[in-house]
C-alpha positions in Angstrom: 5.7 -31.0 -138.3 3.5 -33.1 -140.6 -0.2 -33.2 -140.3 -1.1 -36.2 -138.0 -4.6 -36.5 -139.6 -3.5 -39.1 -142.2 -2.3 -41.3 -139.3 -5.4 -40.8 -137.2 -6.9 -44.2 -138.1 -3.7 -45.9 -137.0 -3.8 -43.9 -133.7 -7.4 -44.8 -133.1 -6.6 -48.5 -133.7 -3.7 -48.3 -131.4 -5.8 -46.6 -128.6 -8.5 -49.3 -128.9 -6.0 -52.1 -128.8 -4.5 -50.8 -125.6 -7.7 -51.4 -123.7 -8.7 -54.8 -125.1 -7.2 -56.8 -122.2 -7.6 -56.4 -118.4 -4.5 -58.5 -117.5 -1.7 -56.1 -116.6 1.2 -57.8 -118.4 -1.0 -58.2 -121.6 -2.0 -54.6 -121.4 1.6 -53.4 -121.2 2.5 -55.6 -124.1 -0.3 -54.0 -126.2 1.0 -50.5 -125.3 4.6 -51.3 -126.4 3.5 -53.1 -129.6 1.0 -50.3 -130.5 3.7 -47.6 -130.0 6.1 -49.5 -132.3 3.5 -50.0 -135.0 2.4 -46.4 -134.8 5.9 -44.9 -135.2 7.5 -47.7 -137.4 10.1 -48.0 -134.6 12.3 -51.1 -134.9 12.5 -51.4 -131.1 10.2 -50.3 -128.3 10.3 -50.9 -124.5 8.5 -49.8 -121.4 10.8 -49.4 -118.4 8.9 -49.4 -115.0 9.7 -46.7 -112.4 8.8 -49.0 -109.5 9.3 -52.7 -110.5 8.5 -54.0 -107.0 5.0 -52.6 -107.1 3.7 -54.7 -110.0 6.4 -57.3 -110.1 7.4 -56.2 -113.6 10.7 -54.6 -114.7 10.5 -54.2 -118.5 8.1 -54.9 -121.3 9.6 -54.8 -124.8 9.1 -55.8 -128.4 11.5 -57.9 -130.3 13.6 -55.9 -132.7 11.9 -55.5 -136.0 14.5 -56.1 -138.8 11.8 -55.8 -141.5 11.8 -52.0 -140.7 15.5 -51.6 -140.9 15.5 -52.0 -144.7 17.1 -54.7 -147.0 20.7 -55.7 -146.3 23.3 -53.6 -148.0 26.7 -54.5 -149.4 29.5 -53.4 -147.2 30.9 -50.0 -148.1 34.3 -48.4 -147.5 34.4 -46.6 -144.2 33.6 -42.9 -144.4 35.6 -40.3 -142.5 32.4 -39.0 -140.9 30.9 -40.8 -137.9 27.6 -42.7 -138.8 24.5 -41.2 -137.3 23.3 -42.4 -134.0 19.9 -44.1 -134.0 17.3 -41.6 -132.9 15.3 -42.2 -129.7 11.9 -41.1 -128.4 11.1 -41.3 -124.7 7.6 -40.5 -123.4 6.5 -41.0 -119.8 3.3 -42.8 -118.9 1.5 -41.5 -115.9 -1.0 -43.4 -113.8 -2.9 -41.4 -111.1 -0.5 -38.5 -111.3 2.5 -40.8 -110.8 5.0 -41.8 -113.4 4.4 -45.5 -114.1 7.3 -45.8 -116.5 9.0 -44.5 -119.7 7.9 -45.6 -123.1 11.1 -45.8 -125.1 11.3 -46.1 -128.9 14.6 -46.4 -130.8 16.3 -47.9 -133.8 15.5 -45.5 -136.6 18.8 -44.3 -138.2 17.7 -42.9 -141.6 14.5 -41.1 -140.4 14.7 -39.5 -136.9 11.5 -39.3 -134.8 9.5 -36.3 -135.6 7.3 -34.0 -133.6 4.3 -35.8 -135.1 5.6 -39.1 -133.8 6.0 -37.6 -130.3 2.5 -36.1 -130.5 1.0 -39.5 -131.4 2.9 -41.4 -128.8 1.8 -38.9 -126.1 -1.8 -39.4 -127.0 -1.2 -43.2 -126.8 0.5 -42.7 -123.4 -2.5 -40.9 -122.0 -4.8 -43.7 -123.0 -2.2 -46.2 -121.7 -2.3 -44.6 -118.2 -6.0 -45.2 -118.0 -5.7 -48.8 -119.3 -2.9 -49.5 -116.8 -5.0 -48.1 -113.9 -7.9 -50.3 -114.9 -5.7 -53.4 -115.3 -4.2 -52.7 -111.8 -7.6 -52.6 -110.2 -8.6 -55.8 -112.0 -5.5 -57.6 -111.0 -5.8 -56.5 -107.4 -9.4 -57.7 -107.3 -8.4 -61.1 -108.8 -5.6 -61.5 -106.3 -7.9 -60.7 -103.4 -10.5 -63.1 -104.6 -7.9 -65.9 -104.9 -6.5 -65.3 -101.5 -9.9 -65.1 -99.9 -11.0 -68.3 -101.5 -7.8 -69.9 -100.4 -8.3 -68.8 -96.8 -11.8 -70.1 -96.9 -10.7 -73.5 -98.3 -8.0 -73.8 -95.6 -10.5 -73.0 -92.8 -12.9 -75.6 -94.2 -10.2 -78.2 -94.4 -8.8 -77.5 -90.9 -12.3 -77.7 -89.3 -13.0 -81.0 -91.0 -11.0 -82.9 -88.4 -7.4 -83.1 -89.9 -4.6 -84.1 -87.7 -2.1 -81.4 -86.5 0.5 -82.5 -89.1 -2.0 -82.5 -91.9 -3.4 -79.1 -90.9 0.0 -77.5 -91.1 0.7 -79.1 -94.5 -2.7 -77.8 -95.8 -1.7 -74.2 -94.8 1.8 -74.6 -96.4 0.5 -76.1 -99.6 -2.3 -73.7 -100.2 -0.1 -70.6 -99.4 2.6 -71.9 -101.8 0.2 -72.1 -104.7 -1.5 -68.7 -104.0 1.9 -66.9 -103.7 3.3 -68.8 -106.7 6.3 -69.6 -104.5 9.0 -72.3 -104.8 8.1 -73.6 -101.3 5.6 -73.2 -98.5 7.3 -73.7 -95.2 6.0 -73.8 -91.6 8.5 -73.1 -88.8 7.8 -73.7 -85.1 9.6 -72.3 -82.0 12.1 -74.7 -80.4 12.8 -75.2 -76.7 16.2 -73.5 -77.0 14.7 -70.3 -78.4 15.3 -71.0 -82.1 12.9 -72.0 -84.9 12.7 -75.2 -86.8 11.1 -76.2 -90.1 8.5 -78.8 -89.3 6.5 -78.8 -92.6 7.4 -78.0 -96.2 5.5 -78.1 -99.4 7.6 -78.1 -102.5 7.5 -79.5 -106.0 10.8 -81.3 -105.2 11.8 -83.5 -102.3 11.3 -81.4 -99.2 13.5 -83.7 -97.0 16.4 -81.3 -97.0 14.2 -78.4 -95.9 12.3 -80.1 -93.1 14.5 -80.0 -90.0 16.4 -76.8 -91.0 16.9 -74.6 -87.9 17.2 -70.9 -87.4 19.6 -70.9 -84.4 19.1 -68.5 -81.4 20.9 -65.2 -82.0 19.9 -65.0 -85.7 19.1 -61.4 -86.6 15.8 -62.4 -88.1 14.7 -64.5 -85.2 13.8 -61.6 -82.9 11.3 -60.3 -85.4 9.8 -63.8 -86.0 9.4 -64.7 -82.4 7.9 -61.2 -81.8 5.2 -62.0 -84.4 6.5 -59.5 -87.0 6.5 -60.2 -90.7 9.9 -60.3 -92.4 10.4 -59.6 -96.2 13.5 -60.7 -97.9 14.7 -59.5 -101.3 17.2 -62.3 -101.8 17.4 -65.2 -99.3 20.8 -66.4 -100.8 22.6 -63.1 -100.1 20.7 -61.6 -97.2 22.9 -61.7 -94.1 19.9 -62.3 -91.8 19.3 -65.7 -93.4 21.3 -68.5 -91.8 19.8 -71.8 -92.8 21.7 -74.2 -95.0 19.0 -74.1 -97.7 19.0 -70.3 -98.1 21.1 -70.5 -101.3 18.2 -72.1 -103.2 15.9 -69.2 -102.8 15.5 -65.5 -103.8 12.6 -63.3 -102.7 10.8 -64.5 -99.6 8.1 -63.6 -97.1 8.2 -64.9 -93.5 4.8 -64.3 -91.9 3.6 -64.9 -88.3 1.0 -67.5 -87.6 -0.5 -65.7 -84.6 -3.9 -65.6 -83.1 -5.2 -64.3 -79.8 -1.7 -63.2 -78.8 -0.4 -66.8 -79.3 2.4 -67.4 -81.8 1.8 -70.8 -83.4 4.8 -70.5 -85.8 5.9 -68.8 -89.0 4.8 -69.3 -92.6 7.7 -68.8 -95.0 7.1 -68.4 -98.8 10.4 -68.3 -100.7 10.6 -68.0 -104.4 13.3 -69.4 -106.5 16.6 -67.7 -106.9 16.2 -64.8 -109.3 12.4 -65.0 -109.1 10.0 -62.1 -109.3 9.9 -60.0 -106.1 6.7 -59.8 -104.1 4.6 -56.8 -104.7 3.1 -54.7 -101.9 -0.3 -56.1 -102.6 1.0 -59.7 -102.5 2.7 -59.0 -99.1 -0.5 -57.6 -97.7 -2.7 -60.4 -98.9 -0.3 -63.1 -97.7 -0.1 -61.5 -94.3 -3.9 -61.4 -94.0 -4.0 -65.1 -95.2 -1.5 -66.1 -92.5 -3.6 -64.4 -89.8 -6.7 -66.2 -90.9 -4.9 -69.5 -91.2 -3.6 -69.1 -87.6 -7.1 -68.4 -86.3 -8.4 -71.5 -88.2 -5.5 -73.6 -86.7 -6.4 -72.4 -83.2 -10.1 -73.2 -83.7 -9.3 -76.6 -85.2 -7.1 -77.4 -82.2 -9.9 -76.3 -79.8 -12.4 -78.4 -81.7 -10.1 -81.4 -81.7 -9.6 -81.0 -77.9 -13.4 -80.9 -77.4 -13.9 -84.0 -79.5 -11.1 -85.8 -77.5 -12.7 -84.7 -74.2 -16.0 -86.1 -75.4 -14.3 -89.4 -76.3 -12.6 -89.5 -72.9 -15.9 -88.8 -71.1 -17.7 -91.5 -73.1 -14.9 -94.1 -72.5 -15.0 -93.3 -68.7 -18.7 -93.8 -68.6 -18.4 -97.1 -70.4 -15.6 -98.2 -68.0 -17.7 -97.2 -65.0 -20.7 -99.1 -66.3 -18.6 -102.2 -67.0 -17.1 -102.1 -63.5 -20.3 -101.3 -61.6 -22.7 -103.6 -63.5 -20.9 -106.3 -65.5 -17.9 -107.1 -63.2 -19.9 -107.0 -60.0 -22.5 -109.3 -61.4 -20.0 -111.7 -62.8 -18.1 -111.7 -59.5 -21.4 -112.4 -57.6 -22.3 -115.2 -60.0 -18.8 -116.7 -59.5 -19.2 -116.6 -55.7 -22.5 -118.5 -56.0 -21.0 -121.1 -58.2 -18.1 -121.6 -55.8 -20.5 -122.1 -52.9 -22.5 -124.6 -55.0 -19.3 -126.4 -55.9 -18.3 -126.8 -52.2 -21.7 -128.1 -51.3 -21.7 -130.6 -54.2 -18.2 -132.0 -53.3 -18.4 -135.8 -53.2 -22.0 -136.0 -54.4 -21.5 -135.9 -58.1 -18.0 -135.8 -59.5 -19.1 -134.8 -63.0 -21.2 -131.9 -61.7 -18.4 -130.8 -59.4 -16.0 -130.7 -62.4 -18.4 -128.8 -64.5 -18.9 -126.2 -61.8 -15.1 -125.9 -61.4 -14.7 -125.1 -65.1 -17.6 -122.6 -64.9 -15.9 -120.8 -62.0 -12.6 -120.7 -63.9 -14.3 -119.3 -67.0 -16.0 -116.7 -65.0 -12.7 -115.7 -63.3 -11.1 -115.4 -66.8 -14.0 -113.4 -68.1 -13.8 -111.0 -65.1 -10.0 -110.6 -65.8 -10.7 -109.8 -69.5 -13.4 -107.3 -68.7 -11.1 -105.5 -66.3 -8.4 -105.4 -69.0 -11.0 -103.9 -71.3 -11.8 -101.3 -68.6 -8.1 -100.4 -68.4 -7.9 -100.1 -72.2 -10.8 -97.7 -72.1 -9.0 -95.5 -69.6 -6.0 -95.1 -71.9 -5.9 -91.9 -74.0 -6.9 -93.1 -77.5 -4.4 -90.9 -79.4 -1.5 -90.7 -77.0 1.3 -93.1 -76.3 0.6 -95.0 -73.1 2.7 -94.1 -70.1 1.8 -97.0 -67.7 3.2 -100.5 -68.1 -0.2 -102.0 -68.4 -1.0 -99.5 -71.2 2.1 -100.4 -73.1 1.2 -104.1 -72.9 -2.2 -103.2 -74.2 -0.7 -101.2 -77.0 1.4 -104.2 -78.1 -1.7 -106.4 -78.0 -3.7 -103.9 -80.0 -0.9 -103.9 -82.7 -1.1 -107.7 -82.9 -4.9 -107.6 -83.1 -4.7 -105.5 -86.3 -2.7 -108.3 -87.9 -4.5 -111.3 -86.3 -8.1 -110.0 -86.7 -9.0 -110.5 -83.1 -8.0 -109.1 -79.7 -5.6 -111.2 -77.6 -6.7 -112.0 -74.0 -4.5 -110.3 -71.4 -4.1 -111.0 -67.7 -2.0 -109.3 -65.0 -1.1 -110.8 -61.6 0.5 -108.8 -58.9 1.4 -105.1 -58.6 2.9 -104.9 -62.0 3.0 -101.1 -62.1 5.0 -100.9 -58.9 7.2 -103.9 -59.3 8.1 -103.6 -63.0 10.5 -100.8 -63.7 13.2 -100.1 -66.3 15.1 -101.9 -67.6 13.1 -105.0 -66.8 9.8 -103.5 -68.2 11.5 -102.7 -71.5 13.0 -106.1 -71.9 9.6 -107.8 -71.2 7.9 -105.6 -73.8 10.6 -106.6 -76.3 10.0 -110.2 -75.6 6.3 -109.7 -75.9 6.7 -108.0 -79.2 8.9 -110.9 -80.6 6.4 -113.5 -79.3 3.4 -111.8 -80.9 5.4 -111.4 -84.2 6.0 -115.2 -84.2 2.3 -115.8 -83.5 1.2 -113.7 -86.4 3.3 -115.9 -88.7 1.6 -119.1 -87.6 -1.4 -120.5 -89.4 -4.7 -121.3 -87.7 -4.4 -119.0 -84.8 -7.8 -118.2 -83.3 -6.9 -117.5 -79.6 -4.0 -115.8 -78.0 -3.5 -115.4 -74.2 -1.0 -113.1 -72.7 -0.2 -113.3 -69.0 2.2 -111.1 -67.0 2.8 -112.5 -63.5 4.8 -110.3 -61.2 4.5 -112.8 -58.3 6.3 -115.7 -60.0 9.6 -116.4 -58.2 12.6 -117.6 -60.2 13.8 -121.2 -59.8 16.5 -120.0 -57.4 13.9 -118.3 -55.2 14.5 -114.7 -56.2 11.6 -112.5 -56.8 10.8 -112.5 -60.6 8.3 -111.8 -63.3 7.0 -114.3 -65.9 5.6 -113.5 -69.3 3.5 -116.2 -70.9 2.2 -116.0 -74.5 0.0 -118.9 -75.6 -1.6 -119.4 -79.0 -3.6 -122.3 -80.5 -2.1 -122.1 -83.9 -0.9 -125.0 -86.0 2.6 -126.1 -85.0 2.8 -129.5 -86.6 3.7 -131.7 -83.5 3.9 -129.0 -80.9 2.1 -129.3 -77.5 1.2 -126.6 -75.0 2.2 -126.7 -71.4 -1.4 -127.3 -70.4 -1.6 -130.4 -72.6 -3.5 -128.8 -75.5 -2.2 -128.2 -79.0 -0.6 -124.8 -79.7 2.5 -122.9 -78.7 3.4 -121.4 -75.3 6.3 -119.0 -75.0 7.6 -118.2 -71.6 10.0 -115.4 -70.6 11.4 -114.8 -67.1 13.5 -112.1 -65.4 14.4 -111.1 -61.9 12.8 -108.0 -60.6 
């Protein structure tokens, strides 16, 4: 064995270079490169004992042809077998566990010596310390990223996002943190399966959204039971049954569960052939899913409280309108009608003016009652009553026209108008309002639904009238004024 002292400066330089970077992959690359430089090995590699733990399988240097010597002219084959390249393998230990084997090879003319092995073992000892430090640093960085991600999701969810936006926020943030190909949210279906309702991908997610895990799937029992499921390869795992499984490799399926309530499942698949998830990544992602589920539940509760406050406020306004405004308008109308009767024959002009005032008051009372009904409709839900559906159509037209149409109902429309008549009337109303929106100069629209208007043949019927004062060229309304009146009738 040769004296290693002449190579001591190179050893010290190699030891120092190993600890210059805290990132794990960079640290491992320094170790491999330093071992190759220290021993003049054309080829060096580090094979990991447990690739799944750190998500790395092998770190190696490119073969170094400069150390193999200049090219030689071909020589006649010799009867003896050419010498095999020598190989030196030294284990690297981290916390009393074998992290991997440092393998050097490629030297044909000069086999590795005991001196080489001694130098590499010193390097391996220092490498174990550097790897341990890099692992701690990487774990701390990962925890920091996931904690920041969970905090960002909580802040976003509690800022008042809709339910669909909230799920997309969770899926998008988790996909980025996990460095996954997709972030997917699945919700339980009525038949006992699970369906993809939200997907965040770099590509078009349309083929993923709507994918269903049918009842009876081996993985479904775990998911519905709130257990995490870890998949090594989605494309080949027999538990995976969706039509998009062939696109993905390693995957995590994590329960979104809070307070014993299962909201759904967060799936984080990586691309086919991608790096497997490490134990630390699985733990951090599971914790993220639990925190996201709790934030979703709190956001839903907050949204419910806000909606309840809106309902209560709208009910109060409706009661005030009914108890104060409508009653006073009705009383004023009664006084005007009494005055009109007493003035009959005395002054025709005054009598006519009083008649118009009474009509205006009656119309105002009807519009206020319509406003009260609109206030009683849930603001975010689709209306279930016929009156509510008419109001919804009018509100849609108001967004285009810039003002709210006047709406009047005559008769017991809720009891008399049932399907399919109600559906046909709403279709006719929708078409009439669309035509109104295309006319110029419209400043007033009146919608009237009369469930007491008989048909010409005497049968009970319903009449829809839509009047607007828009410019029609030479058109005249039924009442004699300019504008357009659309009338639709149907038997009840």
